[in-house]
mmCIF file of the N, C-alpha and C atoms, coordinates in Angstrom:
data_MODEL
# 
_entry.id   MODEL 
# 
loop_
_atom_site.group_PDB 
_atom_site.id 
_atom_site.type_symbol 
_atom_site.label_atom_id 
_atom_site.label_alt_id 
_atom_site.label_comp_id 
_atom_site.label_asym_id 
_atom_site.label_entity_id 
_atom_site.label_seq_id 
_atom_site.pdbx_PDB_ins_code 
_atom_site.Cartn_x 
_atom_site.Cartn_y 
_atom_site.Cartn_z 
_atom_site.occupancy 
_atom_site.B_iso_or_equiv 
_atom_site.pdbx_formal_charge 
_atom_site.auth_seq_id 
_atom_site.auth_comp_id 
_atom_site.auth_asym_id 
_atom_site.auth_atom_id 
_atom_site.pdbx_PDB_model_num 
ATOM 1   N N  . MET A 1 1  ? -232.162 19.512  16.614  1.00 0.00 ? 1  MET A N  1 
ATOM 2   C CA . MET A 1 1  ? -230.818 19.303  17.113  1.00 0.00 ? 1  MET A CA 1 
ATOM 3   C C  . MET A 1 1  ? -230.061 18.460  16.101  1.00 0.00 ? 1  MET A C  1 
ATOM 4   N N  . ALA A 1 2  ? -228.780 18.762  15.901  1.00 0.00 ? 2  ALA A N  1 
ATOM 5   C CA . ALA A 1 2  ? -227.953 18.035  14.946  1.00 0.00 ? 2  ALA A CA 1 
ATOM 6   C C  . ALA A 1 2  ? -226.603 17.725  15.571  1.00 0.00 ? 2  ALA A C  1 
ATOM 7   N N  . THR A 1 3  ? -225.948 16.740  15.016  1.00 0.00 ? 3  THR A N  1 
ATOM 8   C CA . THR A 1 3  ? -224.610 16.364  15.452  1.00 0.00 ? 3  THR A CA 1 
ATOM 9   C C  . THR A 1 3  ? -223.638 16.688  14.333  1.00 0.00 ? 3  THR A C  1 
ATOM 10  N N  . TYR A 1 4  ? -222.552 17.355  14.680  1.00 0.00 ? 4  TYR A N  1 
ATOM 11  C CA . TYR A 1 4  ? -221.533 17.725  13.711  1.00 0.00 ? 4  TYR A CA 1 
ATOM 12  C C  . TYR A 1 4  ? -220.186 17.190  14.172  1.00 0.00 ? 4  TYR A C  1 
ATOM 13  N N  . ALA A 1 5  ? -219.352 16.822  13.232  1.00 0.00 ? 5  ALA A N  1 
ATOM 14  C CA . ALA A 1 5  ? -217.991 16.395  13.541  1.00 0.00 ? 5  ALA A CA 1 
ATOM 15  C C  . ALA A 1 5  ? -217.034 17.352  12.861  1.00 0.00 ? 5  ALA A C  1 
ATOM 16  N N  . ILE A 1 6  ? -216.104 17.896  13.629  1.00 0.00 ? 6  ILE A N  1 
ATOM 17  C CA . ILE A 1 6  ? -215.087 18.775  13.063  1.00 0.00 ? 6  ILE A CA 1 
ATOM 18  C C  . ILE A 1 6  ? -213.727 18.278  13.529  1.00 0.00 ? 6  ILE A C  1 
ATOM 19  N N  . THR A 1 7  ? -212.727 18.581  12.749  1.00 0.00 ? 7  THR A N  1 
ATOM 20  C CA . THR A 1 7  ? -211.362 18.243  13.118  1.00 0.00 ? 7  THR A CA 1 
ATOM 21  C C  . THR A 1 7  ? -210.624 19.538  13.396  1.00 0.00 ? 7  THR A C  1 
ATOM 22  N N  . LEU A 1 8  ? -209.982 19.602  14.567  1.00 0.00 ? 8  LEU A N  1 
ATOM 23  C CA . LEU A 1 8  ? -209.220 20.786  14.895  1.00 0.00 ? 8  LEU A CA 1 
ATOM 24  C C  . LEU A 1 8  ? -208.045 20.400  15.768  1.00 0.00 ? 8  LEU A C  1 
ATOM 25  N N  . ASN A 1 9  ? -207.058 21.270  15.783  1.00 0.00 ? 9  ASN A N  1 
ATOM 26  C CA . ASN A 1 9  ? -205.882 21.043  16.601  1.00 0.00 ? 9  ASN A CA 1 
ATOM 27  C C  . ASN A 1 9  ? -206.166 21.614  17.980  1.00 0.00 ? 9  ASN A C  1 
ATOM 28  N N  . GLU A 1 10 ? -206.427 20.745  18.941  1.00 0.00 ? 10 GLU A N  1 
ATOM 29  C CA . GLU A 1 10 ? -206.775 21.190  20.278  1.00 0.00 ? 10 GLU A CA 1 
ATOM 30  C C  . GLU A 1 10 ? -205.571 21.710  21.058  1.00 0.00 ? 10 GLU A C  1 
ATOM 31  N N  . ARG A 1 11 ? -204.385 21.564  20.486  1.00 0.00 ? 11 ARG A N  1 
ATOM 32  C CA . ARG A 1 11 ? -203.177 22.066  21.147  1.00 0.00 ? 11 ARG A CA 1 
ATOM 33  C C  . ARG A 1 11 ? -202.864 23.507  20.749  1.00 0.00 ? 11 ARG A C  1 
ATOM 34  N N  . SER A 1 12 ? -203.473 23.974  19.659  1.00 0.00 ? 12 SER A N  1 
ATOM 35  C CA . SER A 1 12 ? -203.214 25.348  19.220  1.00 0.00 ? 12 SER A CA 1 
ATOM 36  C C  . SER A 1 12 ? -204.073 26.320  20.023  1.00 0.00 ? 12 SER A C  1 
ATOM 37  N N  . ALA A 1 13 ? -203.658 27.572  20.032  1.00 0.00 ? 13 ALA A N  1 
ATOM 38  C CA . ALA A 1 13 ? -204.409 28.600  20.755  1.00 0.00 ? 13 ALA A CA 1 
ATOM 39  C C  . ALA A 1 13 ? -205.807 28.766  20.175  1.00 0.00 ? 13 ALA A C  1 
ATOM 40  N N  . LYS A 1 14 ? -205.900 28.746  18.845  1.00 0.00 ? 14 LYS A N  1 
ATOM 41  C CA . LYS A 1 14 ? -207.209 28.902  18.206  1.00 0.00 ? 14 LYS A CA 1 
ATOM 42  C C  . LYS A 1 14 ? -208.110 27.702  18.492  1.00 0.00 ? 14 LYS A C  1 
ATOM 43  N N  . GLY A 1 15 ? -207.541 26.513  18.484  1.00 0.00 ? 15 GLY A N  1 
ATOM 44  C CA . GLY A 1 15 ? -208.323 25.315  18.781  1.00 0.00 ? 15 GLY A CA 1 
ATOM 45  C C  . GLY A 1 15 ? -208.850 25.332  20.202  1.00 0.00 ? 15 GLY A C  1 
ATOM 46  N N  . LYS A 1 16 ? -207.987 25.687  21.153  1.00 0.00 ? 16 LYS A N  1 
ATOM 47  C CA . LYS A 1 16 ? -208.406 25.787  22.558  1.00 0.00 ? 16 LYS A CA 1 
ATOM 48  C C  . LYS A 1 16 ? -209.497 26.838  22.724  1.00 0.00 ? 16 LYS A C  1 
ATOM 49  N N  . ALA A 1 17 ? -209.314 27.973  22.041  1.00 0.00 ? 17 ALA A N  1 
ATOM 50  C CA . ALA A 1 17 ? -210.296 29.057  22.149  1.00 0.00 ? 17 ALA A CA 1 
ATOM 51  C C  . ALA A 1 17 ? -211.644 28.616  21.596  1.00 0.00 ? 17 ALA A C  1 
ATOM 52  N N  . LEU A 1 18 ? -211.643 27.892  20.484  1.00 0.00 ? 18 LEU A N  1 
ATOM 53  C CA . LEU A 1 18 ? -212.900 27.427  19.897  1.00 0.00 ? 18 LEU A CA 1 
ATOM 54  C C  . LEU A 1 18 ? -213.607 26.443  20.823  1.00 0.00 ? 18 LEU A C  1 
ATOM 55  N N  . ILE A 1 19 ? -212.864 25.524  21.412  1.00 0.00 ? 19 ILE A N  1 
ATOM 56  C CA . ILE A 1 19 ? -213.470 24.565  22.342  1.00 0.00 ? 19 ILE A CA 1 
ATOM 57  C C  . ILE A 1 19 ? -214.064 25.295  23.541  1.00 0.00 ? 19 ILE A C  1 
ATOM 58  N N  . GLU A 1 20 ? -213.319 26.242  24.101  1.00 0.00 ? 20 GLU A N  1 
ATOM 59  C CA . GLU A 1 20 ? -213.818 27.005  25.248  1.00 0.00 ? 20 GLU A CA 1 
ATOM 60  C C  . GLU A 1 20 ? -215.076 27.793  24.880  1.00 0.00 ? 20 GLU A C  1 
ATOM 61  N N  . TYR A 1 21 ? -215.081 28.388  23.688  1.00 0.00 ? 21 TYR A N  1 
ATOM 62  C CA . TYR A 1 21 ? -216.234 29.158  23.229  1.00 0.00 ? 21 TYR A CA 1 
ATOM 63  C C  . TYR A 1 21 ? -217.464 28.259  23.093  1.00 0.00 ? 21 TYR A C  1 
ATOM 64  N N  . LEU A 1 22 ? -217.290 27.094  22.466  1.00 0.00 ? 22 LEU A N  1 
ATOM 65  C CA . LEU A 1 22 ? -218.418 26.176  22.288  1.00 0.00 ? 22 LEU A CA 1 
ATOM 66  C C  . LEU A 1 22 ? -218.944 25.683  23.631  1.00 0.00 ? 22 LEU A C  1 
ATOM 67  N N  . GLN A 1 23 ? -218.036 25.408  24.555  1.00 0.00 ? 23 GLN A N  1 
ATOM 68  C CA . GLN A 1 23 ? -218.471 24.962  25.884  1.00 0.00 ? 23 GLN A CA 1 
ATOM 69  C C  . GLN A 1 23 ? -219.205 26.085  26.613  1.00 0.00 ? 23 GLN A C  1 
ATOM 70  N N  . ALA A 1 24 ? -218.761 27.312  26.429  1.00 0.00 ? 24 ALA A N  1 
ATOM 71  C CA . ALA A 1 24 ? -219.437 28.451  27.057  1.00 0.00 ? 24 ALA A CA 1 
ATOM 72  C C  . ALA A 1 24 ? -220.851 28.623  26.509  1.00 0.00 ? 24 ALA A C  1 
ATOM 73  N N  . LEU A 1 25 ? -221.051 28.255  25.246  1.00 0.00 ? 25 LEU A N  1 
ATOM 74  C CA . LEU A 1 25 ? -222.382 28.318  24.645  1.00 0.00 ? 25 LEU A CA 1 
ATOM 75  C C  . LEU A 1 25 ? -223.272 27.155  25.079  1.00 0.00 ? 25 LEU A C  1 
ATOM 76  N N  . GLY A 1 26 ? -222.679 26.180  25.748  1.00 0.00 ? 26 GLY A N  1 
ATOM 77  C CA . GLY A 1 26 ? -223.437 25.027  26.194  1.00 0.00 ? 26 GLY A CA 1 
ATOM 78  C C  . GLY A 1 26 ? -223.474 23.899  25.180  1.00 0.00 ? 26 GLY A C  1 
ATOM 79  N N  . VAL A 1 27 ? -222.575 23.952  24.209  1.00 0.00 ? 27 VAL A N  1 
ATOM 80  C CA . VAL A 1 27 ? -222.495 22.894  23.203  1.00 0.00 ? 27 VAL A CA 1 
ATOM 81  C C  . VAL A 1 27 ? -221.762 21.708  23.802  1.00 0.00 ? 27 VAL A C  1 
ATOM 82  N N  . LEU A 1 28 ? -222.312 20.530  23.610  1.00 0.00 ? 28 LEU A N  1 
ATOM 83  C CA . LEU A 1 28 ? -221.669 19.315  24.096  1.00 0.00 ? 28 LEU A CA 1 
ATOM 84  C C  . LEU A 1 28 ? -220.494 19.000  23.186  1.00 0.00 ? 28 LEU A C  1 
ATOM 85  N N  . VAL A 1 29 ? -219.290 18.976  23.756  1.00 0.00 ? 29 VAL A N  1 
ATOM 86  C CA . VAL A 1 29 ? -218.071 18.725  22.989  1.00 0.00 ? 29 VAL A CA 1 
ATOM 87  C C  . VAL A 1 29 ? -217.549 17.353  23.376  1.00 0.00 ? 29 VAL A C  1 
ATOM 88  N N  . SER A 1 30 ? -217.387 16.470  22.390  1.00 0.00 ? 30 SER A N  1 
ATOM 89  C CA . SER A 1 30 ? -216.876 15.130  22.626  1.00 0.00 ? 30 SER A CA 1 
ATOM 90  C C  . SER A 1 30 ? -215.667 14.895  21.742  1.00 0.00 ? 30 SER A C  1 
ATOM 91  N N  . LYS A 1 31 ? -214.615 14.339  22.323  1.00 0.00 ? 31 LYS A N  1 
ATOM 92  C CA . LYS A 1 31 ? -213.417 14.042  21.546  1.00 0.00 ? 31 LYS A CA 1 
ATOM 93  C C  . LYS A 1 31 ? -213.547 12.636  20.977  1.00 0.00 ? 31 LYS A C  1 
ATOM 94  N N  . ILE A 1 32 ? -213.398 12.525  19.673  1.00 0.00 ? 32 ILE A N  1 
ATOM 95  C CA . ILE A 1 32 ? -213.456 11.245  18.987  1.00 0.00 ? 32 ILE A CA 1 
ATOM 96  C C  . ILE A 1 32 ? -212.103 11.003  18.334  1.00 0.00 ? 32 ILE A C  1 
ATOM 97  N N  . THR A 1 33 ? -211.491 9.880   18.628  1.00 0.00 ? 33 THR A N  1 
ATOM 98  C CA . THR A 1 33 ? -210.225 9.508   17.999  1.00 0.00 ? 33 THR A CA 1 
ATOM 99  C C  . THR A 1 33 ? -210.517 8.495   16.909  1.00 0.00 ? 33 THR A C  1 
ATOM 100 N N  . PRO A 1 34 ? -209.572 8.260   15.999  1.00 0.00 ? 34 PRO A N  1 
ATOM 101 C CA . PRO A 1 34 ? -209.815 7.239   14.968  1.00 0.00 ? 34 PRO A CA 1 
ATOM 102 C C  . PRO A 1 34 ? -210.149 5.872   15.559  1.00 0.00 ? 34 PRO A C  1 
ATOM 103 N N  . GLN A 1 35 ? -209.574 5.553   16.715  1.00 0.00 ? 35 GLN A N  1 
ATOM 104 C CA . GLN A 1 35 ? -209.849 4.265   17.340  1.00 0.00 ? 35 GLN A CA 1 
ATOM 105 C C  . GLN A 1 35 ? -211.264 4.189   17.904  1.00 0.00 ? 35 GLN A C  1 
ATOM 106 N N  . THR A 1 36 ? -211.782 5.307   18.406  1.00 0.00 ? 36 THR A N  1 
ATOM 107 C CA . THR A 1 36 ? -213.131 5.292   18.972  1.00 0.00 ? 36 THR A CA 1 
ATOM 108 C C  . THR A 1 36 ? -214.191 5.647   17.953  1.00 0.00 ? 36 THR A C  1 
ATOM 109 N N  . ALA A 1 37 ? -213.789 6.145   16.797  1.00 0.00 ? 37 ALA A N  1 
ATOM 110 C CA . ALA A 1 37 ? -214.765 6.560   15.786  1.00 0.00 ? 37 ALA A CA 1 
ATOM 111 C C  . ALA A 1 37 ? -215.604 5.387   15.309  1.00 0.00 ? 37 ALA A C  1 
ATOM 112 N N  . THR A 1 38 ? -215.017 4.200   15.260  1.00 0.00 ? 38 THR A N  1 
ATOM 113 C CA . THR A 1 38 ? -215.775 3.045   14.796  1.00 0.00 ? 38 THR A CA 1 
ATOM 114 C C  . THR A 1 38 ? -216.680 2.487   15.883  1.00 0.00 ? 38 THR A C  1 
ATOM 115 N N  . LYS A 1 39 ? -216.529 2.974   17.112  1.00 0.00 ? 39 LYS A N  1 
ATOM 116 C CA . LYS A 1 39 ? -217.393 2.511   18.199  1.00 0.00 ? 39 LYS A CA 1 
ATOM 117 C C  . LYS A 1 39 ? -218.598 3.430   18.374  1.00 0.00 ? 39 LYS A C  1 
ATOM 118 N N  . THR A 1 40 ? -218.696 4.440   17.529  1.00 0.00 ? 40 THR A N  1 
ATOM 119 C CA . THR A 1 40 ? -219.831 5.355   17.567  1.00 0.00 ? 40 THR A CA 1 
ATOM 120 C C  . THR A 1 40 ? -220.463 5.380   16.182  1.00 0.00 ? 40 THR A C  1 
ATOM 121 N N  . ARG A 1 41 ? -221.594 6.004   16.079  1.00 0.00 ? 41 ARG A N  1 
ATOM 122 C CA . ARG A 1 41 ? -222.199 6.176   14.760  1.00 0.00 ? 41 ARG A CA 1 
ATOM 123 C C  . ARG A 1 41 ? -221.457 7.276   14.046  1.00 0.00 ? 41 ARG A C  1 
ATOM 124 N N  . ILE A 1 42 ? -220.982 7.005   12.865  1.00 0.00 ? 42 ILE A N  1 
ATOM 125 C CA . ILE A 1 42 ? -220.179 7.964   12.117  1.00 0.00 ? 42 ILE A CA 1 
ATOM 126 C C  . ILE A 1 42 ? -221.069 8.685   11.112  1.00 0.00 ? 42 ILE A C  1 
ATOM 127 N N  . TYR A 1 43 ? -221.023 9.996   11.162  1.00 0.00 ? 43 TYR A N  1 
ATOM 128 C CA . TYR A 1 43 ? -221.814 10.823  10.261  1.00 0.00 ? 43 TYR A CA 1 
ATOM 129 C C  . TYR A 1 43 ? -221.016 11.098  9.005   1.00 0.00 ? 43 TYR A C  1 
ATOM 130 N N  . ASP A 1 44 ? -221.608 10.869  7.854   1.00 0.00 ? 44 ASP A N  1 
ATOM 131 C CA . ASP A 1 44 ? -220.971 11.134  6.564   1.00 0.00 ? 44 ASP A CA 1 
ATOM 132 C C  . ASP A 1 44 ? -221.547 12.424  6.005   1.00 0.00 ? 44 ASP A C  1 
ATOM 133 N N  . PRO A 1 45 ? -220.778 13.517  6.035   1.00 0.00 ? 45 PRO A N  1 
ATOM 134 C CA . PRO A 1 45 ? -221.313 14.798  5.578   1.00 0.00 ? 45 PRO A CA 1 
ATOM 135 C C  . PRO A 1 45 ? -221.618 14.830  4.083   1.00 0.00 ? 45 PRO A C  1 
ATOM 136 N N  . GLU A 1 46 ? -220.975 13.959  3.294   1.00 0.00 ? 46 GLU A N  1 
ATOM 137 C CA . GLU A 1 46 ? -221.236 13.950  1.853   1.00 0.00 ? 46 GLU A CA 1 
ATOM 138 C C  . GLU A 1 46 ? -222.650 13.454  1.539   1.00 0.00 ? 46 GLU A C  1 
ATOM 139 N N  . THR A 1 47 ? -223.106 12.451  2.295   1.00 0.00 ? 47 THR A N  1 
ATOM 140 C CA . THR A 1 47 ? -224.440 11.911  2.051   1.00 0.00 ? 47 THR A CA 1 
ATOM 141 C C  . THR A 1 47 ? -225.481 12.512  2.987   1.00 0.00 ? 47 THR A C  1 
ATOM 142 N N  . GLY A 1 48 ? -225.020 13.109  4.095   1.00 0.00 ? 48 GLY A N  1 
ATOM 143 C CA . GLY A 1 48 ? -225.944 13.665  5.072   1.00 0.00 ? 48 GLY A CA 1 
ATOM 144 C C  . GLY A 1 48 ? -226.595 12.594  5.926   1.00 0.00 ? 48 GLY A C  1 
ATOM 145 N N  . GLU A 1 49 ? -225.990 11.399  5.975   1.00 0.00 ? 49 GLU A N  1 
ATOM 146 C CA . GLU A 1 49 ? -226.550 10.287  6.737   1.00 0.00 ? 49 GLU A CA 1 
ATOM 147 C C  . GLU A 1 49 ? -225.462 9.652   7.590   1.00 0.00 ? 49 GLU A C  1 
ATOM 148 N N  . TYR A 1 50 ? -225.913 8.858   8.553   1.00 0.00 ? 50 TYR A N  1 
ATOM 149 C CA . TYR A 1 50 ? -224.980 8.084   9.349   1.00 0.00 ? 50 TYR A CA 1 
ATOM 150 C C  . TYR A 1 50 ? -224.597 6.825   8.581   1.00 0.00 ? 50 TYR A C  1 
ATOM 151 N N  . MET A 1 51 ? -223.365 6.411   8.748   1.00 0.00 ? 51 MET A N  1 
ATOM 152 C CA . MET A 1 51 ? -222.904 5.205   8.068   1.00 0.00 ? 51 MET A CA 1 
ATOM 153 C C  . MET A 1 51 ? -223.587 3.991   8.680   1.00 0.00 ? 51 MET A C  1 
ATOM 154 N N  . ASN A 1 52 ? -223.884 3.014   7.840   1.00 0.00 ? 52 ASN A N  1 
ATOM 155 C CA . ASN A 1 52 ? -224.551 1.822   8.342   1.00 0.00 ? 52 ASN A CA 1 
ATOM 156 C C  . ASN A 1 52 ? -223.541 0.882   9.010   1.00 0.00 ? 52 ASN A C  1 
ATOM 157 N N  . ASP A 1 53 ? -224.047 -0.146  9.646   1.00 0.00 ? 53 ASP A N  1 
ATOM 158 C CA . ASP A 1 53 ? -223.193 -1.070  10.390  1.00 0.00 ? 53 ASP A CA 1 
ATOM 159 C C  . ASP A 1 53 ? -222.167 -1.753  9.500   1.00 0.00 ? 53 ASP A C  1 
ATOM 160 N N  . LYS A 1 54 ? -222.526 -2.067  8.256   1.00 0.00 ? 54 LYS A N  1 
ATOM 161 C CA . LYS A 1 54 ? -221.576 -2.720  7.353   1.00 0.00 ? 54 LYS A CA 1 
ATOM 162 C C  . LYS A 1 54 ? -220.401 -1.802  7.066   1.00 0.00 ? 54 LYS A C  1 
ATOM 163 N N  . ALA A 1 55 ? -220.659 -0.533  6.843   1.00 0.00 ? 55 ALA A N  1 
ATOM 164 C CA . ALA A 1 55 ? -219.579 0.422   6.578   1.00 0.00 ? 55 ALA A CA 1 
ATOM 165 C C  . ALA A 1 55 ? -218.660 0.531   7.791   1.00 0.00 ? 55 ALA A C  1 
ATOM 166 N N  . VAL A 1 56 ? -219.244 0.544   8.983   1.00 0.00 ? 56 VAL A N  1 
ATOM 167 C CA . VAL A 1 56 ? -218.440 0.614   10.202  1.00 0.00 ? 56 VAL A CA 1 
ATOM 168 C C  . VAL A 1 56 ? -217.591 -0.640  10.334  1.00 0.00 ? 56 VAL A C  1 
ATOM 169 N N  . ARG A 1 57 ? -218.167 -1.819  10.051  1.00 0.00 ? 57 ARG A N  1 
ATOM 170 C CA . ARG A 1 57 ? -217.388 -3.071  10.104  1.00 0.00 ? 57 ARG A CA 1 
ATOM 171 C C  . ARG A 1 57 ? -216.265 -3.051  9.077   1.00 0.00 ? 57 ARG A C  1 
ATOM 172 N N  . ASP A 1 58 ? -216.523 -2.506  7.889   1.00 0.00 ? 58 ASP A N  1 
ATOM 173 C CA . ASP A 1 58 ? -215.483 -2.404  6.861   1.00 0.00 ? 58 ASP A CA 1 
ATOM 174 C C  . ASP A 1 58 ? -214.343 -1.502  7.323   1.00 0.00 ? 58 ASP A C  1 
ATOM 175 N N  . ILE A 1 59 ? -214.672 -0.410  7.988   1.00 0.00 ? 59 ILE A N  1 
ATOM 176 C CA . ILE A 1 59 ? -213.642 0.488   8.515   1.00 0.00 ? 59 ILE A CA 1 
ATOM 177 C C  . ILE A 1 59 ? -212.825 -0.234  9.587   1.00 0.00 ? 59 ILE A C  1 
ATOM 178 N N  . GLU A 1 60 ? -213.509 -0.954  10.479  1.00 0.00 ? 60 GLU A N  1 
ATOM 179 C CA . GLU A 1 60 ? -212.801 -1.698  11.510  1.00 0.00 ? 60 GLU A CA 1 
ATOM 180 C C  . GLU A 1 60 ? -211.861 -2.728  10.895  1.00 0.00 ? 60 GLU A C  1 
ATOM 181 N N  . GLN A 1 61 ? -212.323 -3.401  9.836   1.00 0.00 ? 61 GLN A N  1 
ATOM 182 C CA . GLN A 1 61 ? -211.488 -4.385  9.153   1.00 0.00 ? 61 GLN A CA 1 
ATOM 183 C C  . GLN A 1 61 ? -210.270 -3.709  8.520   1.00 0.00 ? 61 GLN A C  1 
ATOM 184 N N  . ALA A 1 62 ? -210.469 -2.556  7.902   1.00 0.00 ? 62 ALA A N  1 
ATOM 185 C CA . ALA A 1 62 ? -209.359 -1.830  7.284   1.00 0.00 ? 62 ALA A CA 1 
ATOM 186 C C  . ALA A 1 62 ? -208.337 -1.393  8.332   1.00 0.00 ? 62 ALA A C  1 
ATOM 187 N N  . LEU A 1 63 ? -208.809 -0.919  9.479   1.00 0.00 ? 63 LEU A N  1 
ATOM 188 C CA . LEU A 1 63 ? -207.899 -0.532  10.556  1.00 0.00 ? 63 LEU A CA 1 
ATOM 189 C C  . LEU A 1 63 ? -207.119 -1.734  11.068  1.00 0.00 ? 63 LEU A C  1 
ATOM 190 N N  . ASP A 1 64 ? -207.794 -2.874  11.212  1.00 0.00 ? 64 ASP A N  1 
ATOM 191 C CA . ASP A 1 64 ? -207.127 -4.093  11.655  1.00 0.00 ? 64 ASP A CA 1 
ATOM 192 C C  . ASP A 1 64 ? -206.091 -4.552  10.627  1.00 0.00 ? 64 ASP A C  1 
ATOM 193 N N  . ASP A 1 65 ? -206.447 -4.483  9.334   1.00 0.00 ? 65 ASP A N  1 
ATOM 194 C CA . ASP A 1 65 ? -205.498 -4.851  8.283   1.00 0.00 ? 65 ASP A CA 1 
ATOM 195 C C  . ASP A 1 65 ? -204.264 -3.954  8.324   1.00 0.00 ? 65 ASP A C  1 
ATOM 196 N N  . ALA A 1 66 ? -204.479 -2.661  8.491   1.00 0.00 ? 66 ALA A N  1 
ATOM 197 C CA . ALA A 1 66 ? -203.351 -1.727  8.543   1.00 0.00 ? 66 ALA A CA 1 
ATOM 198 C C  . ALA A 1 66 ? -202.479 -2.002  9.769   1.00 0.00 ? 66 ALA A C  1 
ATOM 199 N N  . LYS A 1 67 ? -203.130 -2.304  10.895  1.00 0.00 ? 67 LYS A N  1 
ATOM 200 C CA . LYS A 1 67 ? -202.406 -2.570  12.134  1.00 0.00 ? 67 LYS A CA 1 
ATOM 201 C C  . LYS A 1 67 ? -201.521 -3.804  12.010  1.00 0.00 ? 67 LYS A C  1 
ATOM 202 N N  . HIS A 1 68 ? -201.992 -4.815  11.287  1.00 0.00 ? 68 HIS A N  1 
ATOM 203 C CA . HIS A 1 68 ? -201.254 -6.076  11.156  1.00 0.00 ? 68 HIS A CA 1 
ATOM 204 C C  . HIS A 1 68 ? -200.476 -6.179  9.846   1.00 0.00 ? 68 HIS A C  1 
ATOM 205 N N  . GLY A 1 69 ? -200.318 -5.085  9.136   1.00 0.00 ? 69 GLY A N  1 
ATOM 206 C CA . GLY A 1 69 ? -199.483 -5.067  7.941   1.00 0.00 ? 69 GLY A CA 1 
ATOM 207 C C  . GLY A 1 69 ? -200.062 -5.790  6.741   1.00 0.00 ? 69 GLY A C  1 
ATOM 208 N N  . ARG A 1 70 ? -201.370 -5.939  6.694   1.00 0.00 ? 70 ARG A N  1 
ATOM 209 C CA . ARG A 1 70 ? -202.006 -6.610  5.562   1.00 0.00 ? 70 ARG A CA 1 
ATOM 210 C C  . ARG A 1 70 ? -202.545 -5.583  4.567   1.00 0.00 ? 70 ARG A C  1 
ATOM 211 N N  . VAL A 1 71 ? -201.722 -4.588  4.258   1.00 0.00 ? 71 VAL A N  1 
ATOM 212 C CA . VAL A 1 71 ? -202.145 -3.511  3.376   1.00 0.00 ? 71 VAL A CA 1 
ATOM 213 C C  . VAL A 1 71 ? -201.234 -3.475  2.159   1.00 0.00 ? 71 VAL A C  1 
ATOM 214 N N  . THR A 1 72 ? -201.832 -3.402  0.981   1.00 0.00 ? 72 THR A N  1 
ATOM 215 C CA . THR A 1 72 ? -201.073 -3.274  -0.254  1.00 0.00 ? 72 THR A CA 1 
ATOM 216 C C  . THR A 1 72 ? -200.730 -1.805  -0.453  1.00 0.00 ? 72 THR A C  1 
ATOM 217 N N  . THR A 1 73 ? -199.474 -1.540  -0.785  1.00 0.00 ? 73 THR A N  1 
ATOM 218 C CA . THR A 1 73 ? -199.047 -0.144  -0.852  1.00 0.00 ? 73 THR A CA 1 
ATOM 219 C C  . THR A 1 73 ? -199.286 0.513   -2.203  1.00 0.00 ? 73 THR A C  1 
ATOM 220 N N  . SER A 1 74 ? -199.492 -0.270  -3.259  1.00 0.00 ? 74 SER A N  1 
ATOM 221 C CA . SER A 1 74 ? -199.719 0.340   -4.563  1.00 0.00 ? 74 SER A CA 1 
ATOM 222 C C  . SER A 1 74 ? -200.635 -0.536  -5.403  1.00 0.00 ? 74 SER A C  1 
ATOM 223 N N  . VAL A 1 75 ? -201.214 0.055   -6.431  1.00 0.00 ? 75 VAL A N  1 
ATOM 224 C CA . VAL A 1 75 ? -202.086 -0.686  -7.332  1.00 0.00 ? 75 VAL A CA 1 
ATOM 225 C C  . VAL A 1 75 ? -201.284 -1.756  -8.062  1.00 0.00 ? 75 VAL A C  1 
ATOM 226 N N  . ASP A 1 76 ? -200.066 -1.420  -8.485  1.00 0.00 ? 76 ASP A N  1 
ATOM 227 C CA . ASP A 1 76 ? -199.220 -2.393  -9.183  1.00 0.00 ? 76 ASP A CA 1 
ATOM 228 C C  . ASP A 1 76 ? -198.935 -3.605  -8.304  1.00 0.00 ? 76 ASP A C  1 
ATOM 229 N N  . GLU A 1 77 ? -198.644 -3.344  -7.021  1.00 0.00 ? 77 GLU A N  1 
ATOM 230 C CA . GLU A 1 77 ? -198.383 -4.435  -6.087  1.00 0.00 ? 77 GLU A CA 1 
ATOM 231 C C  . GLU A 1 77 ? -199.634 -5.299  -5.899  1.00 0.00 ? 77 GLU A C  1 
ATOM 232 N N  . PHE A 1 78 ? -200.791 -4.654  -5.831  1.00 0.00 ? 78 PHE A N  1 
ATOM 233 C CA . PHE A 1 78 ? -202.048 -5.387  -5.685  1.00 0.00 ? 78 PHE A CA 1 
ATOM 234 C C  . PHE A 1 78 ? -202.264 -6.336  -6.867  1.00 0.00 ? 78 PHE A C  1 
ATOM 235 N N  . PHE A 1 79 ? -202.095 -5.819  -8.097  1.00 0.00 ? 79 PHE A N  1 
ATOM 236 C CA . PHE A 1 79 ? -202.284 -6.659  -9.277  1.00 0.00 ? 79 PHE A CA 1 
ATOM 237 C C  . PHE A 1 79 ? -201.244 -7.782  -9.328  1.00 0.00 ? 79 PHE A C  1 
ATOM 238 N N  . LYS A 1 80 ? -200.044 -7.500  -8.877  1.00 0.00 ? 80 LYS A N  1 
ATOM 239 C CA . LYS A 1 80 ? -198.997 -8.526  -8.854  1.00 0.00 ? 80 LYS A CA 1 
ATOM 240 C C  . LYS A 1 80 ? -199.385 -9.650  -7.901  1.00 0.00 ? 80 LYS A C  1 
ATOM 241 N N  . GLU A 1 81 ? -199.909 -9.275  -6.719  1.00 0.00 ? 81 GLU A N  1 
ATOM 242 C CA . GLU A 1 81 ? -200.339 -10.285 -5.738  1.00 0.00 ? 81 GLU A CA 1 
ATOM 243 C C  . GLU A 1 81 ? -201.513 -11.112 -6.274  1.00 0.00 ? 81 GLU A C  1 
ATOM 244 N N  . MET A 1 82 ? -202.347 -10.484 -7.088  1.00 0.00 ? 82 MET A N  1 
ATOM 245 C CA . MET A 1 82 ? -203.506 -11.179 -7.665  1.00 0.00 ? 82 MET A CA 1 
ATOM 246 C C  . MET A 1 82 ? -203.105 -12.009 -8.899  1.00 0.00 ? 82 MET A C  1 
ATOM 247 N N  . GLY A 1 83 ? -201.874 -11.855 -9.336  1.00 0.00 ? 83 GLY A N  1 
ATOM 248 C CA . GLY A 1 83 ? -201.411 -12.610 -10.499 1.00 0.00 ? 83 GLY A CA 1 
ATOM 249 C C  . GLY A 1 83 ? -201.882 -12.024 -11.806 1.00 0.00 ? 83 GLY A C  1 
ATOM 250 N N  . LEU A 1 84 ? -202.185 -10.768 -11.816 1.00 0.00 ? 84 LEU A N  1 
ATOM 251 C CA . LEU A 1 84 ? -202.675 -10.104 -13.039 1.00 0.00 ? 84 LEU A CA 1 
ATOM 252 C C  . LEU A 1 84 ? -201.610 -9.261  -13.677 1.00 0.00 ? 84 LEU A C  1 
# 
């Protein structure tokens, strides 16, 4: 048994049809949003492994930084803030 994550538009006819088809096959379908993705184990298809706890904490920190406006918009701005 394996776990796969796919992104699809559940509002489109094709997306709805795919979800219905998978459910008819008995596939467990779970909706994961960006906010809940960090509360579950995240599968990285590039490495074929689940992300470790540190990576999940880093993602949570990045989301929090973005939410509170602590994000640098460009490399030039980043170097300017660092005084370089």
